[in-house]
MARMAR-556035 format. One record per residue: residue number from 0; residue in three letters; y, z, x of N, C-alpha, C in turn. Coordinates in Angstrom, 2 decimals. Layout:
<rs>
R | seq | type | n.py | n.pz | n.px | ca.py | ca.pz | ca.px | c.py | c.pz | c.px
R | NUM | ALA | Y | Z | X | Y | Z | X | Y | Z | X
...
</rs>
This chain:
<rs>
R | seq | type | n.py | n.pz | n.px | ca.py | ca.pz | ca.px | c.py | c.pz | c.px
R | 0 | MET | -1.16 | 0.00 | 0.85 | 0.00 | 0.00 | 0.00 | 1.23 | 0.00 | 0.90
R | 1 | LYS | 2.25 | -0.77 | 0.53 | 3.45 | -0.83 | 1.34 | 4.67 | -0.47 | 0.51
R | 2 | ASN | 5.58 | 0.19 | 1.13 | 6.85 | 0.59 | 0.57 | 7.89 | 0.04 | 1.53
R | 3 | PRO | 9.04 | -0.43 | 1.06 | 10.03 | -0.97 | 1.99 | 10.45 | 0.04 | 3.05
R | 4 | CYS | 10.32 | 1.32 | 2.77 | 10.79 | 2.35 | 3.70 | 9.70 | 2.88 | 4.63
R | 5 | GLU | 8.43 | 2.58 | 4.34 | 7.38 | 3.21 | 5.13 | 6.07 | 2.46 | 4.98
R | 6 | THR | 5.15 | 2.82 | 5.83 | 3.78 | 2.36 | 5.69 | 2.91 | 3.59 | 5.49
R | 7 | ILE | 2.22 | 3.63 | 4.37 | 1.32 | 4.74 | 4.08 | -0.05 | 4.34 | 4.57
R | 8 | ARG | -0.75 | 5.28 | 5.16 | -2.11 | 5.02 | 5.61 | -3.04 | 5.99 | 4.90
R | 9 | VAL | -4.08 | 5.46 | 4.28 | -5.08 | 6.29 | 3.62 | -6.41 | 6.02 | 4.29
R | 10 | GLU | -7.00 | 7.08 | 4.83 | -8.32 | 6.98 | 5.45 | -9.33 | 7.57 | 4.48
R | 11 | VAL | -10.42 | 6.85 | 4.27 | -11.44 | 7.29 | 3.32 | -12.75 | 7.51 | 4.08
R | 12 | LYS | -13.36 | 8.66 | 3.82 | -14.69 | 8.95 | 4.35 | -15.56 | 9.38 | 3.17
R | 13 | ALA | -16.71 | 8.77 | 3.05 | -17.61 | 9.12 | 1.94 | -19.01 | 9.33 | 2.48
R | 14 | ASP | -19.68 | 10.33 | 1.93 | -21.08 | 10.58 | 2.24 | -21.69 | 11.34 | 1.08
R | 15 | ALA | -22.94 | 11.45 | 1.02 | -23.74 | 12.12 | -0.01 | -22.96 | 13.00 | -0.99
R | 16 | GLY | -22.36 | 12.39 | -2.00 | -21.69 | 13.14 | -3.05 | -20.31 | 13.67 | -2.72
R | 17 | LYS | -19.76 | 13.27 | -1.57 | -18.44 | 13.73 | -1.16 | -17.56 | 12.55 | -0.77
R | 18 | ALA | -16.29 | 12.65 | -1.11 | -15.30 | 11.67 | -0.67 | -14.11 | 12.45 | -0.12
R | 19 | HIS | -13.61 | 12.01 | 1.03 | -12.46 | 12.63 | 1.68 | -11.38 | 11.57 | 1.82
R | 20 | PHE | -10.20 | 11.86 | 1.28 | -9.05 | 10.96 | 1.39 | -8.00 | 11.65 | 2.23
R | 21 | SER | -7.59 | 11.02 | 3.30 | -6.59 | 11.56 | 4.20 | -5.38 | 10.63 | 4.16
R | 22 | VAL | -4.24 | 11.15 | 3.69 | -3.04 | 10.33 | 3.47 | -1.99 | 10.66 | 4.51
R | 23 | GLN | -1.55 | 9.63 | 5.23 | -0.44 | 9.74 | 6.17 | 0.77 | 9.11 | 5.50
R | 24 | SER | 1.84 | 9.87 | 5.32 | 3.03 | 9.39 | 4.64 | 4.26 | 9.71 | 5.48
R | 25 | PRO | 4.63 | 8.82 | 6.41 | 5.72 | 9.11 | 7.34 | 7.06 | 9.44 | 6.68
R | 26 | PHE | 7.39 | 8.79 | 5.57 | 8.66 | 9.02 | 4.91 | 8.63 | 10.28 | 4.05
R | 27 | GLY | 7.42 | 10.69 | 3.58 | 7.26 | 11.94 | 2.85 | 7.42 | 11.86 | 1.35
R | 28 | ILE | 7.64 | 10.68 | 0.81 | 7.74 | 10.54 | -0.64 | 7.11 | 9.20 | -1.01
R | 29 | SER | 6.09 | 9.27 | -1.84 | 5.43 | 8.03 | -2.22 | 4.36 | 8.30 | -3.26
R | 30 | GLN | 3.49 | 7.33 | -3.44 | 2.39 | 7.46 | -4.38 | 1.23 | 6.59 | -3.94
R | 31 | ALA | 0.06 | 6.87 | -4.49 | -1.14 | 6.08 | -4.20 | -2.05 | 6.17 | -5.42
R | 32 | THR | -2.79 | 5.11 | -5.65 | -3.80 | 5.11 | -6.70 | -5.15 | 4.98 | -6.03
R | 33 | ILE | -6.06 | 5.87 | -6.39 | -7.41 | 5.85 | -5.84 | -8.34 | 5.45 | -6.96
R | 34 | GLU | -9.08 | 4.39 | -6.73 | -10.00 | 3.87 | -7.75 | -11.43 | 4.07 | -7.27
R | 35 | ARG | -12.26 | 4.55 | -8.17 | -13.67 | 4.74 | -7.79 | -14.33 | 3.37 | -7.65
R | 36 | SER | -15.25 | 3.28 | -6.71 | -15.94 | 2.01 | -6.50 | -17.31 | 1.98 | -7.18
R | 37 | GLY | -17.85 | 3.14 | -7.47 | -19.16 | 3.21 | -8.12 | -19.04 | 3.50 | -9.60
R | 38 | ASN | -20.17 | 3.83 | -10.20 | -20.20 | 4.14 | -11.63 | -19.58 | 5.47 | -11.97
R | 39 | LYS | -19.56 | 6.40 | -11.00 | -18.95 | 7.71 | -11.24 | -18.37 | 8.25 | -9.95
R | 40 | TRP | -17.53 | 9.26 | -10.10 | -16.89 | 9.89 | -8.96 | -17.90 | 10.76 | -8.20
R | 41 | PRO | -17.69 | 10.94 | -6.90 | -18.54 | 11.87 | -6.16 | -18.38 | 13.29 | -6.71
R | 42 | THR | -19.32 | 14.13 | -6.42 | -19.28 | 15.53 | -6.87 | -18.07 | 16.26 | -6.30
R | 43 | THR | -17.74 | 15.99 | -5.05 | -16.62 | 16.63 | -4.36 | -15.62 | 15.58 | -3.90
R | 44 | VAL | -14.35 | 15.77 | -4.28 | -13.27 | 14.87 | -3.84 | -12.23 | 15.73 | -3.13
R | 45 | MET | -12.09 | 15.49 | -1.83 | -11.15 | 16.24 | -0.99 | -9.94 | 15.36 | -0.70
R | 46 | LEU | -8.78 | 16.01 | -0.61 | -7.53 | 15.31 | -0.30 | -6.81 | 16.05 | 0.81
R | 47 | ARG | -6.34 | 15.28 | 1.79 | -5.49 | 15.82 | 2.85 | -4.19 | 15.05 | 2.83
R | 48 | LEU | -3.09 | 15.76 | 2.70 | -1.76 | 15.15 | 2.75 | -1.09 | 15.59 | 4.05
R | 49 | HIS | -0.85 | 14.64 | 4.92 | -0.21 | 14.92 | 6.20 | 1.30 | 14.88 | 6.00
R | 50 | LEU | 1.86 | 16.04 | 5.65 | 3.28 | 16.20 | 5.38 | 3.76 | 17.47 | 6.06
R | 51 | LYS | 5.06 | 17.64 | 6.14 | 5.61 | 18.88 | 6.69 | 5.74 | 19.96 | 5.62
R | 52 | GLY | 5.99 | 19.53 | 4.39 | 6.13 | 20.44 | 3.27 | 5.69 | 19.75 | 2.00
R | 53 | LEU | 5.51 | 20.51 | 0.94 | 5.04 | 19.93 | -0.32 | 5.91 | 20.45 | -1.46
R | 54 | GLU | 7.00 | 19.70 | -1.73 | 7.89 | 20.06 | -2.82 | 7.21 | 19.83 | -4.16
R | 55 | ASN | 6.45 | 18.73 | -4.26 | 5.75 | 18.44 | -5.51 | 4.61 | 17.48 | -5.25
R | 56 | LEU | 3.50 | 17.74 | -5.91 | 2.34 | 16.85 | -5.92 | 1.91 | 16.69 | -7.37
R | 57 | LYS | 1.68 | 15.45 | -7.79 | 1.13 | 15.17 | -9.12 | -0.15 | 14.39 | -8.92
R | 58 | VAL | -1.20 | 14.84 | -9.61 | -2.48 | 14.14 | -9.62 | -2.79 | 13.86 | -11.08
R | 59 | ALA | -2.87 | 12.57 | -11.44 | -3.07 | 12.20 | -12.84 | -4.30 | 11.33 | -12.99
R | 60 | ASN | -5.01 | 11.54 | -14.10 | -6.21 | 10.74 | -14.38 | -6.05 | 9.85 | -15.61
R | 61 | GLY | -4.82 | 9.72 | -16.12 | -4.57 | 8.93 | -17.31 | -4.50 | 9.77 | -18.57
R | 62 | LYS | -5.07 | 10.95 | -18.52 | -5.08 | 11.86 | -19.66 | -4.39 | 13.18 | -19.30
R | 63 | ASP | -4.72 | 13.72 | -18.16 | -4.18 | 15.00 | -17.70 | -3.41 | 14.79 | -16.40
R | 64 | THR | -2.40 | 15.63 | -16.20 | -1.64 | 15.61 | -14.95 | -1.59 | 17.03 | -14.40
R | 65 | LEU | -2.08 | 17.18 | -13.19 | -2.04 | 18.44 | -12.48 | -0.89 | 18.36 | -11.49
R | 66 | GLU | -0.05 | 19.41 | -11.46 | 1.08 | 19.43 | -10.54 | 1.01 | 20.67 | -9.66
R | 67 | ALA | 1.53 | 20.53 | -8.45 | 1.52 | 21.63 | -7.49 | 2.78 | 21.58 | -6.64
R | 68 | ALA | 3.14 | 22.74 | -6.13 | 4.24 | 22.85 | -5.18 | 3.94 | 24.01 | -4.25
R | 69 | VAL | 4.41 | 23.88 | -3.01 | 4.24 | 24.95 | -2.03 | 5.63 | 25.34 | -1.55
R | 70 | SER | 6.00 | 26.58 | -1.77 | 7.33 | 27.08 | -1.42 | 7.58 | 26.96 | 0.08
R | 71 | GLY | 8.77 | 26.53 | 0.42 | 9.14 | 26.41 | 1.83 | 9.44 | 27.74 | 2.48
R | 72 | GLN | 9.77 | 28.77 | 1.70 | 10.12 | 30.06 | 2.28 | 8.91 | 30.92 | 2.61
R | 73 | ASP | 7.95 | 30.99 | 1.67 | 6.81 | 31.87 | 1.90 | 5.46 | 31.16 | 1.78
R | 74 | ALA | 5.48 | 29.84 | 1.67 | 4.27 | 29.02 | 1.55 | 3.42 | 29.42 | 0.34
R | 75 | LYS | 4.08 | 29.92 | -0.70 | 3.37 | 30.29 | -1.93 | 3.06 | 29.02 | -2.73
R | 76 | VAL | 1.82 | 28.93 | -3.21 | 1.36 | 27.77 | -3.97 | 1.55 | 28.04 | -5.46
R | 77 | ARG | 2.09 | 27.05 | -6.16 | 2.20 | 27.11 | -7.62 | 1.50 | 25.88 | -8.20
R | 78 | LEU | 0.75 | 26.08 | -9.28 | 0.04 | 24.99 | -9.97 | 0.35 | 25.05 | -11.45
R | 79 | TRP | 0.51 | 23.88 | -12.07 | 0.70 | 23.81 | -13.51 | 0.16 | 22.46 | -13.99
R | 80 | LYS | 0.06 | 22.32 | -15.30 | -0.56 | 21.14 | -15.88 | 0.36 | 20.53 | -16.93
R | 81 | ASP | 0.37 | 19.20 | -16.98 | 1.09 | 18.44 | -18.02 | 2.55 | 18.86 | -18.18
R | 82 | SER | 3.25 | 18.95 | -17.05 | 4.69 | 19.24 | -16.99 | 5.08 | 20.63 | -17.49
R | 83 | LYS | 4.13 | 21.53 | -17.67 | 4.42 | 22.88 | -18.16 | 4.55 | 23.84 | -16.98
R | 84 | GLU | 5.61 | 23.65 | -16.19 | 5.81 | 24.45 | -14.99 | 5.98 | 25.93 | -15.30
R | 85 | ASP | 6.44 | 26.25 | -16.51 | 6.60 | 27.66 | -16.89 | 5.28 | 28.31 | -17.32
R | 86 | SER | 4.18 | 27.55 | -17.26 | 2.84 | 28.09 | -17.57 | 1.92 | 27.86 | -16.38
R | 87 | PRO | 2.08 | 28.65 | -15.31 | 1.28 | 28.43 | -14.11 | -0.21 | 28.67 | -14.36
R | 88 | LEU | -1.02 | 27.92 | -13.63 | -2.48 | 28.06 | -13.73 | -2.95 | 29.18 | -12.80
R | 89 | ASP | -4.02 | 29.84 | -13.20 | -4.62 | 30.84 | -12.33 | -6.00 | 30.36 | -11.89
R | 90 | SER | -6.64 | 31.12 | -11.05 | -7.90 | 30.70 | -10.44 | -9.04 | 30.55 | -11.44
R | 91 | LYS | -8.88 | 31.02 | -12.66 | -9.92 | 30.88 | -13.68 | -9.77 | 29.60 | -14.51
R | 92 | HIS | -8.64 | 28.93 | -14.37 | -8.38 | 27.70 | -15.14 | -9.22 | 26.55 | -14.57
R | 93 | PRO | -9.78 | 25.67 | -15.43 | -10.61 | 24.57 | -14.94 | -9.86 | 23.58 | -14.04
R | 94 | PHE | -8.54 | 23.53 | -14.12 | -7.76 | 22.62 | -13.27 | -7.22 | 23.30 | -12.02
R | 95 | TRP | -7.61 | 24.54 | -11.79 | -7.16 | 25.26 | -10.59 | -7.67 | 24.56 | -9.34
R | 96 | MET | -6.84 | 24.52 | -8.31 | -7.31 | 24.06 | -6.99 | -6.58 | 24.87 | -5.92
R | 97 | GLN | -7.33 | 25.21 | -4.91 | -6.76 | 25.92 | -3.78 | -6.14 | 24.90 | -2.84
R | 98 | ILE | -4.95 | 25.19 | -2.36 | -4.29 | 24.32 | -1.39 | -4.19 | 25.10 | -0.09
R | 99 | ARG | -4.80 | 24.54 | 0.93 | -4.80 | 25.20 | 2.25 | -3.79 | 24.50 | 3.15
R | 100 | LEU | -3.09 | 25.27 | 3.95 | -2.17 | 24.73 | 4.95 | -2.89 | 24.78 | 6.29
R | 101 | ILE | -3.00 | 23.63 | 6.92 | -3.76 | 23.52 | 8.17 | -2.83 | 23.01 | 9.28
R | 102 | GLY | -2.85 | 23.69 | 10.41 | -2.02 | 23.29 | 11.55 | -2.66 | 22.19 | 12.37
R | 103 | LYS | -1.94 | 21.72 | 13.38 | -2.43 | 20.60 | 14.19 | -3.71 | 20.94 | 14.95
R | 104 | ASP | -3.99 | 22.24 | 15.14 | -5.21 | 22.66 | 15.82 | -6.40 | 22.76 | 14.86
R | 105 | GLY | -6.18 | 22.44 | 13.55 | -7.26 | 22.50 | 12.58 | -7.49 | 23.88 | 11.99
R | 106 | LYS | -6.63 | 24.83 | 12.34 | -6.77 | 26.20 | 11.83 | -5.73 | 26.47 | 10.75
R | 107 | PRO | -6.06 | 27.37 | 9.79 | -5.10 | 27.69 | 8.73 | -3.81 | 28.27 | 9.29
R | 108 | VAL | -2.68 | 27.92 | 8.64 | -1.37 | 28.46 | 8.99 | -0.72 | 28.99 | 7.71
R | 109 | THR | 0.34 | 29.75 | 7.87 | 1.01 | 30.32 | 6.70 | 2.50 | 30.00 | 6.67
R | 110 | THR | 2.96 | 29.14 | 7.56 | 4.38 | 28.82 | 7.59 | 4.62 | 27.32 | 7.43
R | 111 | ILE | 5.76 | 27.02 | 6.85 | 6.22 | 25.65 | 6.65 | 7.56 | 25.55 | 7.34
R | 112 | PRO | 7.92 | 24.45 | 7.97 | 7.27 | 23.14 | 7.93 | 6.04 | 23.06 | 8.82
R | 113 | LEU | 5.07 | 22.29 | 8.36 | 3.87 | 22.05 | 9.16 | 4.23 | 21.09 | 10.29
R | 114 | GLN | 3.76 | 21.39 | 11.46 | 3.99 | 20.52 | 12.61 | 2.69 | 19.80 | 12.92
R | 115 | ASP | 2.60 | 18.53 | 12.56 | 1.39 | 17.72 | 12.76 | 0.19 | 18.31 | 12.04
R | 116 | GLY | 0.42 | 19.00 | 10.94 | -0.67 | 19.57 | 10.15 | -0.80 | 18.83 | 8.83
R | 117 | TYR | -1.47 | 19.48 | 7.89 | -1.69 | 18.84 | 6.59 | -1.98 | 19.89 | 5.53
R | 118 | PHE | -1.85 | 19.46 | 4.28 | -2.23 | 20.24 | 3.12 | -3.60 | 19.73 | 2.68
R | 119 | GLU | -4.54 | 20.63 | 2.50 | -5.90 | 20.23 | 2.15 | -6.30 | 20.87 | 0.83
R | 120 | MET | -6.92 | 20.07 | -0.03 | -7.36 | 20.59 | -1.32 | -8.58 | 19.83 | -1.82
R | 121 | GLN | -9.42 | 20.55 | -2.54 | -10.52 | 19.92 | -3.26 | -10.01 | 19.71 | -4.68
R | 122 | LEU | -9.97 | 18.45 | -5.12 | -9.47 | 18.17 | -6.45 | -10.44 | 18.76 | -7.48
R | 123 | PRO | -9.91 | 19.38 | -8.54 | -10.78 | 20.05 | -9.52 | -11.69 | 19.08 | -10.26
R | 124 | LYS | -12.90 | 19.51 | -10.50 | -13.89 | 18.69 | -11.22 | -13.39 | 18.30 | -12.61
R | 125 | ALA | -12.54 | 19.13 | -13.22 | -12.02 | 18.85 | -14.56 | -11.24 | 17.53 | -14.59
R | 126 | LEU | -10.64 | 17.13 | -13.46 | -9.93 | 15.84 | -13.40 | -10.87 | 14.65 | -13.58
R | 127 | PHE | -12.13 | 14.85 | -13.29 | -13.10 | 13.74 | -13.28 | -14.10 | 13.81 | -14.43
R | 128 | GLU | -13.95 | 14.78 | -15.34 | -14.91 | 14.97 | -16.43 | -15.11 | 13.72 | -17.29
R | 129 | ASP | -14.02 | 13.02 | -17.59 | -14.12 | 11.81 | -18.42 | -14.37 | 10.55 | -17.58
R | 130 | ASN | -14.67 | 10.75 | -16.30 | -14.98 | 9.66 | -15.37 | -13.91 | 8.55 | -15.38
R | 131 | PRO | -12.63 | 8.91 | -15.12 | -11.58 | 7.89 | -15.13 | -11.83 | 6.83 | -14.06
R | 132 | LYS | -11.36 | 5.63 | -14.31 | -11.53 | 4.55 | -13.33 | -10.72 | 4.85 | -12.06
R | 133 | SER | -9.56 | 5.53 | -12.24 | -8.72 | 5.83 | -11.09 | -7.95 | 7.12 | -11.30
R | 134 | ILE | -7.42 | 7.64 | -10.21 | -6.47 | 8.75 | -10.26 | -5.23 | 8.31 | -9.49
R | 135 | THR | -4.10 | 8.83 | -9.90 | -2.83 | 8.49 | -9.25 | -2.25 | 9.74 | -8.62
R | 136 | LEU | -1.79 | 9.59 | -7.40 | -1.16 | 10.68 | -6.66 | 0.31 | 10.35 | -6.44
R | 137 | ASN | 1.18 | 11.31 | -6.65 | 2.61 | 11.20 | -6.32 | 2.97 | 12.44 | -5.52
R | 138 | TRP | 3.72 | 12.28 | -4.44 | 4.08 | 13.45 | -3.65 | 5.51 | 13.34 | -3.13
R | 139 | PHE | 6.10 | 14.54 | -2.91 | 7.43 | 14.68 | -2.34 | 7.36 | 15.76 | -1.27
R | 140 | ASP | 7.83 | 15.45 | -0.10 | 7.92 | 16.40 | 0.99 | 9.37 | 16.83 | 1.07
R | 141 | PHE | 9.67 | 18.14 | 0.92 | 11.07 | 18.54 | 0.96 | 11.68 | 18.42 | 2.36
R | 142 | TYR | 10.91 | 18.07 | 3.36 | 11.43 | 17.85 | 4.71 | 11.57 | 16.37 | 5.03
R | 143 | ARG | 11.56 | 15.51 | 4.01 | 11.63 | 14.06 | 4.23 | 12.94 | 13.63 | 4.84
</rs>
């Protein structure tokens, strides 16, 4: 995918029931559509966003939209669904996902901006229950 301002690179690795998508976004604001190639999605879908910060992430399957943000001050993660930011999701919600901050050495970090690190998450199985043909990702890095 090309944008006049940047070149986004998406690396895909797939093996026995798992797919890993690693997104490099130099400008820090863009989108990507991921389309399944088989009859159904893998059991586990992992996403890595190589950004310095995460002001907003939207993951949509055509029916539901999961949104997330990671605070720049304390790296606190917030999740909500279908534009209802005032109704945050908790770990018991089917659309909950943990977002890990990983530094350039591959170890967890707790501070932003990330320096050559990434945000890593396993997309929730609830996004894939209806077996959508594709999912769309939109992201904004507040350090763009």
